Each structure stands twice: as structure tokens, then as C-alpha cells.
C-alpha positions as CSV (number, residue, x, y, z in Angstrom):
1,X,123.4,104.0,52.7
2,X,120.9,101.9,50.8
3,X,117.5,101.4,52.3
4,X,115.1,98.6,51.5
5,X,112.6,100.8,49.6
6,X,113.5,100.3,45.9
7,X,110.9,99.1,43.4
8,X,112.9,95.8,43.0
9,X,112.4,95.0,46.7
10,X,108.7,95.5,46.5
11,X,108.6,93.6,43.3
12,X,110.3,90.7,45.0
13,X,107.8,90.9,47.8
14,X,104.9,90.7,45.3
15,X,106.7,87.8,43.6
16,X,107.0,86.1,46.9
17,X,103.3,86.5,47.5
18,X,102.4,85.0,44.1
19,X,104.8,82.1,44.3
20,X,103.7,81.1,47.8
21,X,99.9,81.5,47.1
22,X,99.2,77.9,46.0
23,X,101.6,76.2,48.5
24,X,99.9,78.2,51.3
25,X,96.5,77.2,50.1
26,X,97.5,73.6,50.6
27,X,97.2,74.1,54.4
28,X,93.4,74.4,53.9
29,X,93.1,72.1,50.9
30,X,94.8,69.4,52.9
31,X,92.0,68.8,55.3
32,X,89.6,68.8,52.4
33,X,91.7,66.1,50.8
34,X,91.7,64.2,54.1
35,X,87.9,64.3,54.2
36,X,87.6,63.3,50.5
37,X,90.1,60.4,50.8
38,X,89.2,59.4,54.4
39,X,92.7,60.1,55.7
40,X,93.8,59.8,59.3
41,X,95.6,62.7,61.0
42,X,98.9,60.8,60.6
43,X,98.3,60.5,56.8
44,X,97.5,64.2,56.6
45,X,100.6,65.0,58.5
46,X,102.6,62.8,56.1
47,X,101.1,64.7,53.2
48,X,102.2,68.0,54.6
49,X,105.6,66.5,55.4
50,X,106.2,65.2,51.9
51,X,105.1,68.6,50.5
52,X,107.7,70.3,52.7
53,X,110.4,67.7,51.9
54,X,110.2,68.5,48.2
55,X,111.0,72.1,49.0
56,X,113.8,71.1,51.4
57,X,115.6,69.2,48.6
58,X,115.7,72.3,46.4
59,X,116.6,75.1,48.8
60,X,120.3,74.3,49.3
61,X,121.3,73.6,45.7
62,X,119.3,76.6,44.6
63,X,121.2,78.8,47.0
64,X,124.5,77.5,45.9
65,X,123.7,77.9,42.2
66,X,122.5,81.4,42.9
67,X,125.9,82.4,44.4
68,X,127.7,81.2,41.2
69,X,125.5,82.2,38.3
70,X,125.3,85.6,36.6
71,X,121.6,85.9,35.6
72,X,119.7,85.3,38.8
73,X,116.7,87.2,37.4
74,X,116.0,84.5,34.8
75,X,116.2,81.9,37.5
76,X,113.6,83.8,39.6
77,X,111.4,84.1,36.5
78,X,111.5,80.3,35.9
79,X,110.2,79.6,39.4
80,X,106.8,81.1,38.5
81,X,106.4,78.8,35.5
82,X,107.4,75.8,37.6
83,X,104.9,76.5,40.4
84,X,102.1,77.2,38.0
85,X,102.6,74.0,36.0
86,X,103.5,71.9,39.1
87,X,100.4,72.6,41.2
88,X,98.2,72.5,38.1
89,X,99.4,68.9,37.4
90,X,99.0,68.0,41.1
91,X,95.4,68.9,41.0
92,X,94.7,65.9,38.6
93,X,96.3,63.4,41.0
94,X,94.1,60.2,41.1
95,X,95.2,59.0,44.6
96,X,97.0,59.9,47.8
97,X,100.5,58.9,47.0
98,X,100.5,60.4,43.5
99,X,99.2,63.7,45.0
100,X,101.9,63.7,47.7
101,X,104.7,63.2,45.2
102,X,103.3,65.8,42.7
103,X,103.0,68.3,45.6
104,X,106.6,67.7,46.5
105,X,107.7,68.3,42.9
106,X,105.6,71.4,42.6
107,X,107.1,72.7,45.8
108,X,110.5,72.6,44.4
109,X,109.8,75.6,42.1
110,X,108.6,77.7,45.1
111,X,111.6,76.6,47.1
112,X,114.1,77.9,44.5
113,X,112.7,81.4,44.8
114,X,113.5,81.9,48.4
115,X,117.3,81.6,48.7
116,X,117.8,83.3,45.3
117,X,115.6,86.3,46.1
118,X,116.7,86.7,49.7
119,X,120.3,86.3,48.8
120,X,120.0,89.2,46.3
121,X,118.4,91.3,49.0
122,X,121.0,90.5,51.6
123,X,123.7,91.7,49.1
124,X,121.8,94.8,48.0
125,X,120.9,96.0,51.6
126,X,123.7,94.9,53.8
127,X,123.0,97.4,56.6
128,X,119.4,96.6,57.0
129,X,119.2,92.9,56.4
130,X,116.4,91.8,58.7
131,X,114.3,94.8,57.7
132,X,114.8,93.9,54.0
133,X,114.0,90.3,54.7
134,X,110.9,91.4,56.7
135,X,109.6,93.4,53.7
136,X,110.2,90.5,51.4
137,X,108.6,88.2,53.9
138,X,105.4,90.3,54.0
139,X,104.6,88.9,50.5
140,X,105.0,85.4,51.6
141,X,103.1,86.0,54.8
142,X,100.2,87.7,53.1
143,X,100.0,84.6,50.9
144,X,99.8,82.7,54.1
145,X,96.7,84.7,54.8
146,X,95.2,85.0,51.3
147,X,96.0,81.5,50.1
148,X,94.1,79.7,52.9
149,X,91.4,82.4,52.9
150,X,90.8,81.9,49.1
151,X,91.0,78.1,49.5
152,X,88.4,78.1,52.3
153,X,86.0,80.2,50.3
154,X,86.4,78.2,47.1
155,X,86.0,74.9,48.9
156,X,82.5,75.9,49.9
157,X,81.6,75.9,46.2
158,X,84.0,73.5,44.3
159,X,86.1,70.5,45.1
160,X,89.7,70.5,46.2
161,X,91.0,69.8,42.7
162,X,89.3,72.9,41.2
163,X,90.4,75.0,44.2
164,X,94.0,74.1,43.6
165,X,93.7,74.9,39.9
166,X,92.3,78.3,40.7
167,X,95.0,79.0,43.2
168,X,97.7,79.0,40.6
169,X,96.2,81.9,38.8
170,X,98.2,84.6,40.7
171,X,101.5,82.8,40.0
172,X,100.6,82.5,36.3
173,X,99.9,86.2,36.1
174,X,103.2,87.0,37.9
175,X,105.1,84.9,35.4
176,X,104.4,87.6,32.9
177,X,104.5,90.6,35.2
178,X,107.9,89.7,36.5
179,X,109.7,89.8,33.2
180,X,110.7,93.5,33.4
181,X,111.7,93.0,37.1
182,X,113.9,90.0,36.2
183,X,115.8,92.2,33.7
184,X,116.8,94.6,36.5
185,X,118.1,92.1,38.9
186,X,121.9,92.9,39.3
187,X,124.1,90.5,37.5
188,X,127.2,89.1,39.1
189,X,130.4,87.4,37.9
190,X,129.8,83.8,37.0
191,X,131.9,81.2,38.8
192,X,132.2,77.4,39.2
193,X,131.0,75.5,42.2
194,X,134.0,73.8,43.7
195,X,135.0,71.5,46.6
196,X,136.1,74.5,48.5
197,X,132.4,75.7,48.7
198,X,131.4,72.5,50.5
199,X,134.4,72.6,52.8
200,X,133.7,76.2,53.7
201,X,130.1,75.3,54.6
202,X,131.2,72.4,56.7
203,X,133.7,74.4,58.6
204,X,131.2,77.2,59.2
205,X,128.5,75.0,60.7
206,X,130.4,72.1,62.3
207,X,131.4,74.3,65.3
208,X,129.5,74.1,68.6
209,X,128.0,77.5,67.9
210,X,127.0,76.4,64.4
211,X,125.5,73.1,65.5
212,X,123.6,74.9,68.3
213,X,122.2,77.3,65.7
214,X,121.1,74.5,63.4
215,X,119.3,72.8,66.3
216,X,117.6,76.2,67.1
217,X,116.4,76.5,63.5
218,X,115.1,72.9,63.6
219,X,113.1,73.3,66.8
220,X,111.7,76.7,65.9
221,X,110.4,75.5,62.5
222,X,109.2,72.1,63.8
223,X,107.1,74.0,66.4
224,X,105.6,76.3,63.7
225,X,104.8,73.4,61.3
226,X,103.3,71.3,64.2
227,X,100.8,74.1,64.8
228,X,100.1,74.9,61.1
229,X,99.5,71.3,60.2
230,X,97.0,70.4,62.9
231,X,95.1,73.7,63.7
232,X,92.8,73.6,60.6
233,X,91.8,69.9,61.3
234,X,91.4,70.7,65.0
235,X,89.1,73.6,64.4
236,X,86.9,71.5,62.0
237,X,86.7,68.4,64.1
238,X,86.7,69.8,67.6
239,X,84.7,73.0,67.1
240,X,82.8,72.0,64.0
241,X,84.0,75.1,62.1
242,X,83.1,75.1,58.4
243,X,85.9,75.0,55.8
244,X,85.4,78.7,54.9
245,X,85.4,79.8,58.5
246,X,88.5,77.7,59.2
247,X,90.2,79.5,56.3
248,X,89.3,82.9,57.8
249,X,90.6,82.0,61.2
250,X,93.8,80.4,59.8
251,X,94.5,83.4,57.7
252,X,93.8,85.8,60.5
253,X,96.3,84.1,62.8
254,X,99.0,84.6,60.2
255,X,98.2,88.2,59.4
256,X,99.5,89.7,62.6
257,X,102.9,88.0,62.1
258,X,103.0,89.1,58.5
259,X,102.5,92.8,59.3
260,X,104.9,92.7,62.2
261,X,107.8,91.2,60.3
262,X,109.5,94.4,59.0
263,X,109.1,96.0,62.4
264,X,110.5,93.0,64.3
265,X,113.2,92.7,61.7
266,X,114.2,96.4,62.1
267,X,114.2,96.0,65.9
268,X,116.5,93.0,65.7
269,X,118.8,95.0,63.4
270,X,119.2,97.4,66.4
271,X,119.1,95.3,69.5
272,X,120.3,92.0,68.2
273,X,118.8,88.7,67.2
274,X,119.0,86.9,70.5
275,X,116.3,88.8,72.5
276,X,113.9,88.7,69.6
277,X,114.4,84.9,69.2
278,X,114.1,84.2,72.9
279,X,111.0,86.3,73.4
280,X,109.3,85.1,70.3
281,X,109.7,81.4,71.1
282,X,108.8,81.9,74.7
283,X,105.5,83.6,73.8
284,X,104.8,80.9,71.2
285,X,105.4,78.2,73.8
286,X,103.0,79.7,76.3
287,X,100.4,80.2,73.5
288,X,100.7,76.6,72.3
289,X,100.4,75.3,75.9
290,X,97.2,77.4,76.4
291,X,95.7,75.8,73.3
292,X,96.0,72.4,75.0
293,X,93.8,73.6,77.8
294,X,90.8,73.6,75.4
295,X,89.4,77.0,76.2
296,X,86.3,78.4,74.5
297,X,86.5,79.1,70.8
298,X,87.2,82.8,71.2
299,X,90.0,82.4,73.7
300,X,91.5,79.6,71.5
301,X,91.6,81.8,68.5
302,X,93.2,84.6,70.4
303,X,96.0,82.3,71.7
304,X,96.4,80.8,68.2
305,X,96.9,84.3,66.8
306,X,99.5,85.1,69.5
307,X,101.4,81.8,69.1
308,X,101.5,81.5,65.3
309,X,101.7,85.2,64.7
310,X,104.8,85.5,66.9
311,X,106.6,82.6,65.2
312,X,105.9,84.2,61.8
313,X,107.1,87.6,63.0
314,X,110.5,86.5,64.2
315,X,111.5,84.5,61.1
316,X,113.4,87.4,59.4
317,X,115.5,87.9,62.6
318,X,116.4,84.2,62.6
319,X,117.3,84.1,58.9
320,X,119.5,87.3,59.3
321,X,121.3,85.6,62.3
322,X,122.1,82.6,60.0
323,X,123.7,84.8,57.4
324,X,125.6,86.8,60.0
325,X,126.9,83.5,61.5
326,X,128.2,82.4,58.0
327,X,129.4,85.9,57.1
328,X,129.4,85.2,53.3
329,X,127.7,83.3,50.5
330,X,124.3,84.7,51.4
331,X,122.2,82.6,49.0
332,X,124.0,79.4,49.9
333,X,123.6,80.1,53.6
334,X,119.9,81.0,53.2
335,X,119.4,77.9,51.1
336,X,120.8,75.8,53.8
337,X,118.7,77.5,56.4
338,X,115.5,77.0,54.4
339,X,116.5,73.4,53.7
340,X,116.8,72.8,57.5
341,X,113.6,74.6,58.2
342,X,111.5,72.7,55.7
343,X,113.4,69.4,55.8
344,X,113.6,69.0,59.6
345,X,110.5,71.1,60.0
346,X,108.6,68.4,58.0
347,X,109.2,66.2,61.0
348,X,107.1,68.6,62.9
349,X,104.1,67.7,60.7
350,X,104.9,63.9,61.1
351,X,105.2,64.1,64.8
352,X,102.1,66.3,65.1
353,X,100.2,63.9,63.0
354,X,101.5,60.9,65.1
355,X,100.6,62.4,68.5
356,X,97.4,63.9,67.0
357,X,96.3,60.4,66.1
358,X,96.3,59.7,69.8
359,X,94.6,62.9,70.8
360,X,94.6,65.9,68.4
361,X,95.4,68.6,70.9
362,X,98.6,66.7,72.0
363,X,100.1,68.4,68.9
364,X,100.0,71.7,70.7
365,X,101.9,70.4,73.7
366,X,104.5,69.1,71.2
367,X,104.8,72.6,69.7
368,X,105.2,74.2,73.2
369,X,108.0,71.8,74.1
370,X,109.8,72.5,70.8
371,X,109.6,76.2,71.4
372,X,111.0,75.9,74.9
373,X,114.0,74.0,73.5
374,X,114.4,76.8,70.9
375,X,114.5,79.3,73.8
376,X,117.2,77.4,75.6
377,X,119.3,77.1,72.4
378,X,118.8,80.8,71.6
379,X,120.6,81.7,74.9
380,X,123.8,80.9,73.0
381,X,123.2,83.4,70.2
382,X,125.5,86.5,70.0
383,X,124.2,89.4,72.2
384,X,124.3,92.1,69.5
385,X,123.3,92.4,65.9
386,X,125.9,92.4,63.2
387,X,124.2,94.1,60.3
388,X,127.4,95.1,58.5
389,X,128.8,92.9,55.8
390,X,131.4,90.5,57.1
391,X,134.9,90.9,55.6
């Protein structure tokens, strides 16, 4: 039985890290843009939402294309070029709306990577799906750590434009390093996209179980985006943390989740997706509610680590559950899941910005409520894992 330990898997994880580096840095660059352009929390939330929306538009078509083309390695290689050029161009944006649109376009390249790469892994490691997704996710989660950390450090010396330009360097390097890895990505028989593909997707997800799962994904990711979009601004305005210190704290709260992903994914392969999803969202809800109580800075950071880290850690289990519900077309299913996560999840940034404009810590209550709804919806998930490939 194949195990997720091949060089290709770890090459994919490194590629994930490099592609996500600049997009993740935007979490810290965003507040710097807000200060430079005198933006409100609602405008900052809108900026994050538009950035996420660009990705959401690309996930599903990229996943569907991936299930029908032969050379997926070349498509993965193209994503590094797109991200490098896209964020580099965005750094020269002269105003708010131009920046928002260019960030959305740049995010498309990063978005394409995810359903294609994870779809390949789901096919290559059918008996350890969540574990394989967890190892792949480590790359992205470490970029969640390194990107904001690097951005926070750079912003103490240079402006946000130069910071964004420097943050595309890892992606540019990987565009060259990934060439031999792309050549080893297994090829598949090319086929045409047909009406039957769309009918099959509709029939899979229009059922009560499918709709409940879609709502679960929406609430889960809206809770995560609500926290991620407002925590940096909250730390800087409420506790007067410097940009570099905010980057350190923000990166630290994501690190625990990143390191736990393969372990949590492996556990969910054995005991099922439902207990992991329920427990993770419940812990996140309690942590987000605790943030609203405005504890001292040390306690606040601890509960932020717990809440955000837990939401990051359970992501592979939720994605594996989505593929197991669909039973086939791995890249298409993951593309749809990513589209829902980033598309509807973008509403989390909008809502967090809206309530944050009233009182910034209301965003934490919003995240807690969304996580509780996710817990209730998760009660309807299958009791057991289904790691084998569906017939």
C-alpha cells in the first residue's frame, strides 16, 4: 500500500509553501496598507474579501480542468509564474481599488495550485488521504507562518510595496526548482468536459446531506477568515503591538495548527471525520469567545493560538470528508470545496469588518457563533472514515 512519503509529495508540500508565501504575507501587509491609505476596518475587510474572491473564482474550473487534462505537472508549474508576476504587478497599484483587483487576479494563480495538487495526491494515496493532505498542507501552513513573519519584519524597514515585491522571491525560485518535479507528475488520459460532469456534481451536492456539508464548509471557513482578517488589526490598535511583533504573534498562532495537520489527518483516517470536525470547531468557538472577554495580552495570545491553530489543524479532515462524500473526481470536488471555502469564506472578512467597525472585538463573537453552527452541522457527518477509493 502506498504511503505519503515519496519525493513528489514533499515536493508538492514545498511548492505549496512557495505559492502561498506572498498571499499569506498579505494578512500582515493589509493592515499596513490600511494605515498608509487611512482605511476603515470595513474597507480592510473588503480588501481581504476581494483577494479571497479572486481565488474562489479559479478553484472550481481549475479542479475540473485537472480531472480532464493529461499534463497536470505543466499546469502546476504555470501557477508559480502567475503568482510571481501577479503579486509583483499588484505592488505597483496606485490606489485602493486597483490594488484590490490586482490582488484578486494574482490570487487566481495560487488558487489553481490547490485542487490540482491535492487531486493528484488523493489519487496517488487513496488509503491515507487525510494524512497526505496534511503533509501537503504543512507547506501552506508554514507559509501562513513564514509569510506574515517575513512581512512583519520587512515592514519595519521598508514600505508595503517593497515588502510585497520581496515576498514573491520564494515563488520565483520555485518556478525553476519545480521543473523536474513537474515532469514526474503522473499523466492521465485526456478527456473532454461534458454536460454530464456538471449534472454529476449537481446530483452529488443537491441532496440534504450534500447541502448540509456545504453549509458546514461555509461556516467553518467564515469563522477562520473572521479571525484571520481582524486579529492583526486588533493587536495593533488595542494592544499597540508593533507590525513586526504582530507578524510574530500571527505566525505563531498558525504554527501549531500547521504542525498538527498530518497527525490530525491521520487520526481522522482511523476514527472518522465527524469527531475531529466537531471537536475542532467547538474548541475554536470557545477560544474565539474567550478573545471577546479582552483578557491580558498573554492570555489573549494563548487563546488565539488555540482557536486559530485548531481551525487550521482540522482542515485536511474536512477536505477528505468532501472527497469521500463525492466519491470521485477528486480535483473537481476539491476545487468546489476550495471555491466554497474562499468564496463564502470571503463573507467572513466582510462581516468581521462590518461588526468590527462597530467594535473590533465583535468579530470574535461572530467567529464563535459560526463555529458553533459548524459543530451542529457536523453532527450529520458519517460516523466512520471512508479512506478507500469509492467504486
